[in-house]
C-alpha positions as CSV (number, residue, x, y, z in Angstrom):
1,M,184.8,38.5,-99.5
2,P,182.5,40.3,-101.9
3,E,179.2,41.6,-100.6
4,P,176.3,39.4,-101.7
5,R,173.9,40.9,-104.3
6,L,170.4,41.3,-103.1
7,K,167.8,39.7,-105.3
8,N,165.5,42.7,-105.3
9,K,168.3,45.1,-106.2
10,S,167.6,46.9,-109.5
11,P,170.5,47.5,-112.0
12,A,169.4,51.1,-112.1
13,E,170.5,51.4,-108.5
14,E,174.1,50.7,-109.4
15,T,176.6,52.6,-111.5
16,H,180.3,52.6,-112.1
17,F,183.0,54.5,-110.2
18,G,186.0,53.9,-112.5
19,F,186.1,50.1,-112.9
20,S,184.2,49.5,-109.7
21,T,180.5,49.0,-109.3
22,V,178.9,51.1,-106.6
23,P,175.4,52.0,-105.4
24,L,174.2,55.0,-107.4
25,R,173.5,57.0,-104.3
26,Q,177.2,56.8,-103.3
27,K,178.9,57.8,-106.5
28,Q,178.5,61.6,-106.0
29,H,180.2,61.3,-102.6
30,L,183.0,59.3,-104.0
31,V,183.6,61.8,-106.9
32,D,183.5,64.7,-104.4
33,D,186.2,63.0,-102.4
34,V,188.4,62.7,-105.5
35,F,188.1,66.4,-106.4
36,H,188.5,67.5,-102.8
37,Q,191.9,65.8,-102.9
38,V,193.1,67.1,-106.2
39,A,191.6,70.6,-106.3
40,A,194.8,72.5,-105.3
41,R,196.9,70.8,-108.0
42,Y,194.2,70.2,-110.6
43,D,195.3,72.8,-113.2
44,L,199.0,71.9,-112.8
45,M,198.1,68.2,-113.3
46,N,196.1,69.0,-116.5
47,D,199.3,70.6,-117.9
48,L,201.5,67.6,-116.9
49,M,199.1,64.9,-118.0
50,S,198.3,66.4,-121.4
51,G,201.6,68.1,-122.2
52,G,199.7,71.4,-122.4
53,L,197.3,70.0,-125.0
54,H,194.3,70.7,-122.8
55,R,194.9,74.4,-123.4
56,L,194.6,74.0,-127.2
57,W,191.5,71.8,-126.8
58,K,189.8,74.4,-124.6
59,D,190.7,77.2,-126.9
60,R,189.1,75.3,-129.8
61,F,186.1,74.5,-127.6
62,V,185.4,78.1,-126.7
63,A,185.9,79.2,-130.3
64,K,183.1,76.9,-131.3
65,L,180.7,78.4,-128.8
66,A,178.1,80.7,-130.5
67,L,178.1,83.5,-127.8
68,P,175.5,86.2,-128.1
69,R,176.7,89.8,-128.2
70,A,174.0,91.2,-126.0
71,R,175.1,92.7,-122.7
72,R,172.3,90.9,-120.9
73,A,173.4,87.5,-122.2
74,R,174.0,84.7,-119.7
75,H,176.4,81.8,-120.0
76,L,176.4,78.8,-117.7
77,D,179.7,76.8,-117.3
78,L,179.0,73.5,-115.4
79,A,181.7,71.6,-113.5
80,G,183.9,74.5,-114.2
81,G,185.2,75.2,-110.7
82,T,188.7,76.4,-111.4
83,G,187.5,78.7,-114.1
84,D,189.5,77.6,-117.2
85,I,186.5,77.8,-119.6
86,A,184.7,80.7,-117.9
87,F,187.8,82.9,-118.0
88,R,188.3,82.2,-121.7
89,I,184.7,83.3,-122.4
90,L,185.0,86.5,-120.3
91,K,188.1,87.5,-122.1
92,K,186.5,87.1,-125.6
93,P,186.2,90.7,-127.0
94,N,182.7,89.9,-128.5
95,Y,181.1,88.8,-125.3
96,A,179.7,91.3,-122.8
97,G,177.3,89.1,-120.9
98,D,177.6,87.3,-117.5
99,V,179.2,84.0,-116.8
100,T,178.0,81.6,-114.0
101,I,180.4,78.9,-112.9
102,L,178.5,76.0,-111.2
103,D,180.3,73.2,-109.5
104,I,179.3,70.7,-106.8
105,N,182.7,70.8,-105.2
106,G,183.5,73.7,-103.0
107,D,187.2,73.2,-103.0
108,M,187.3,73.5,-106.8
109,L,185.2,76.7,-106.6
110,A,187.6,78.1,-104.0
111,V,190.5,77.7,-106.5
112,G,188.4,79.4,-109.2
113,R,187.7,82.4,-107.0
114,E,191.3,82.7,-106.1
115,R,192.4,82.6,-109.7
116,A,189.7,85.1,-110.7
117,A,190.9,87.6,-108.1
118,K,194.5,87.3,-109.2
119,Q,193.5,87.9,-112.9
120,H,191.2,90.9,-111.9
121,L,188.3,89.5,-113.8
122,P,185.1,91.6,-114.1
123,A,182.2,91.3,-111.7
124,R,180.2,89.6,-114.4
125,L,181.5,86.3,-113.1
126,N,179.4,84.3,-110.5
127,F,180.3,81.2,-108.6
128,I,177.5,78.7,-107.4
129,E,177.9,75.5,-105.6
130,A,175.2,73.1,-106.8
131,N,174.5,69.8,-108.5
132,A,174.3,69.6,-112.3
133,E,171.5,67.0,-111.9
134,D,169.3,69.6,-110.1
135,L,170.2,73.1,-111.5
136,P,168.9,75.9,-109.2
137,F,167.7,78.1,-112.1
138,A,164.4,78.8,-113.8
139,S,163.7,77.3,-117.2
140,N,164.9,79.2,-120.2
141,S,167.5,81.2,-118.1
142,F,170.7,80.9,-120.1
143,D,171.7,81.7,-123.7
144,T,174.6,79.1,-123.8
145,C,176.0,76.3,-121.6
146,T,179.3,74.5,-121.5
147,I,180.8,71.6,-119.6
148,A,184.4,70.6,-120.1
149,F,185.8,67.3,-118.7
150,G,183.0,67.1,-116.2
151,I,180.0,65.2,-117.6
152,R,181.6,61.8,-117.2
153,N,181.8,62.4,-113.4
154,V,178.0,63.0,-113.1
155,P,176.2,60.0,-111.7
156,R,173.0,60.5,-113.7
157,I,174.3,61.9,-117.0
158,E,170.8,61.7,-118.7
159,K,169.3,63.8,-115.9
160,A,172.0,66.4,-116.2
161,L,171.5,66.7,-119.9
162,T,167.7,67.1,-119.4
163,E,168.4,69.8,-116.8
164,I,170.8,71.6,-119.2
165,H,168.1,71.5,-121.9
166,R,165.6,72.9,-119.5
167,V,167.6,76.0,-118.3
168,L,168.7,76.9,-121.9
169,K,166.7,79.4,-123.8
170,H,165.2,78.5,-127.1
171,G,168.0,78.9,-129.7
172,G,170.6,78.3,-127.1
173,Q,173.7,76.1,-127.7
174,F,175.1,73.4,-125.4
175,L,178.7,72.5,-125.9
176,C,180.6,69.7,-124.1
177,L,184.3,68.8,-124.2
178,E,185.1,65.4,-123.0
179,F,187.5,62.5,-123.4
180,S,186.5,60.0,-126.1
181,N,187.5,56.8,-127.8
182,V,190.8,56.9,-129.7
183,T,190.3,56.3,-133.4
184,L,193.8,56.7,-134.8
185,P,195.4,53.3,-135.4
186,G,198.4,52.7,-133.1
187,L,197.7,55.7,-130.9
188,N,195.2,53.7,-128.8
189,R,197.9,51.3,-127.4
190,I,200.3,54.2,-126.6
191,Y,197.5,56.3,-125.0
192,E,196.3,53.4,-122.9
193,A,199.7,52.5,-121.7
194,Y,200.4,56.1,-120.8
195,S,197.0,56.6,-119.1
196,F,197.1,53.6,-116.9
197,H,200.8,53.5,-116.0
198,A,202.1,57.1,-116.1
199,I,199.2,59.3,-115.1
200,P,198.5,57.7,-111.7
201,R,202.2,57.9,-110.9
202,I,202.3,61.5,-111.8
203,G,199.2,62.1,-109.7
204,G,200.9,60.4,-106.8
205,L,204.1,62.5,-107.1
206,V,202.5,65.9,-107.8
207,A,199.1,65.8,-106.2
208,G,199.8,63.2,-103.6
209,D,196.9,61.0,-104.6
210,E,197.6,58.1,-107.1
211,D,194.2,56.6,-106.5
212,A,192.3,59.7,-107.5
213,Y,194.0,59.8,-110.9
214,R,193.6,56.1,-111.4
215,Y,189.8,56.7,-111.0
216,L,190.0,59.6,-113.5
217,V,191.7,57.4,-116.0
218,E,189.2,54.6,-115.5
219,S,186.3,57.0,-115.8
220,I,187.5,58.0,-119.3
221,R,187.4,54.3,-120.3
222,Q,183.9,54.0,-119.0
223,F,182.5,57.0,-120.8
224,P,180.4,56.3,-123.9
225,A,181.9,56.5,-127.4
226,A,181.3,59.8,-129.2
227,D,178.4,58.6,-131.3
228,T,176.7,57.0,-128.3
229,F,177.0,60.2,-126.3
230,A,175.7,62.2,-129.2
231,A,172.6,60.0,-129.2
232,M,172.2,60.7,-125.4
233,I,172.3,64.4,-126.1
234,E,169.6,64.0,-128.8
235,K,167.4,62.0,-126.4
236,A,167.6,64.8,-123.9
237,G,165.8,67.0,-126.5
238,F,168.7,68.7,-128.4
239,A,168.6,69.3,-132.1
240,R,171.4,69.6,-134.7
241,V,173.6,67.4,-132.5
242,S,177.2,67.0,-133.8
243,F,180.6,66.1,-132.5
244,L,184.2,66.8,-133.6
245,R,187.0,64.5,-132.7
246,M,190.4,66.0,-131.9
247,S,193.9,64.6,-131.4
248,G,193.1,61.2,-132.9
249,G,189.9,60.8,-130.9
250,I,191.4,61.4,-127.5
251,V,188.8,64.2,-126.9
252,A,185.7,65.3,-128.7
253,I,183.6,68.5,-128.8
254,H,179.9,67.8,-128.7
255,S,177.4,70.4,-129.8
256,G,173.6,70.6,-129.5
257,W,170.9,73.3,-129.8
258,K,167.6,73.8,-128.0
259,L,165.3,74.5,-130.9
């Protein structure tokens, strides 16, 4: 039997967790549980689910990042626990600054630390466990900031965008890679059938958690369309906001500048 809705409950106190409606205060805990479950197989599942396309998307994403050449430059990668974006940035020959990976999930960060050690990455890499809605940094601390496939899991997206704007230096770029709305005719039906039927089954077989991957698929459907999300980035204070759709609109790269 569904729980009765209290008359004095504000819609602002609720949010979505996949296709379910949950109290806003509970969403972060629920998301944390998902990523605790899938951390060990997260990167393998990305390869299986996308057929390796996620690697090309991430390469294009990092290529669009306007990294400064100064040795004291600082880059912040949010929700980047396993290191895929940060490692690409550190390996770019024209970047000599530091990279900070921030993730709210300790298990994801543990995977990232292990991967970094195996790749003998430089000491310019830092790992911090914290919340994107309350960044533990002074204002104007970072030259650039990225988040890849993580913003849709943040309970208060607007608050996270405001925090990103705060910690960026003037002239700094924010870049976001996220799933989007398919725009190629015919692809949307194929993509939806694959997403809702195949991906949870693959998650069950490989990661041992079908429900976690069902949530991840549902969270993609709940995320705003590219133009709507671009408007949210503008509202947070960013200028020269733009987006680039890739693979028929399956994903989009969003860019904004603190000017």
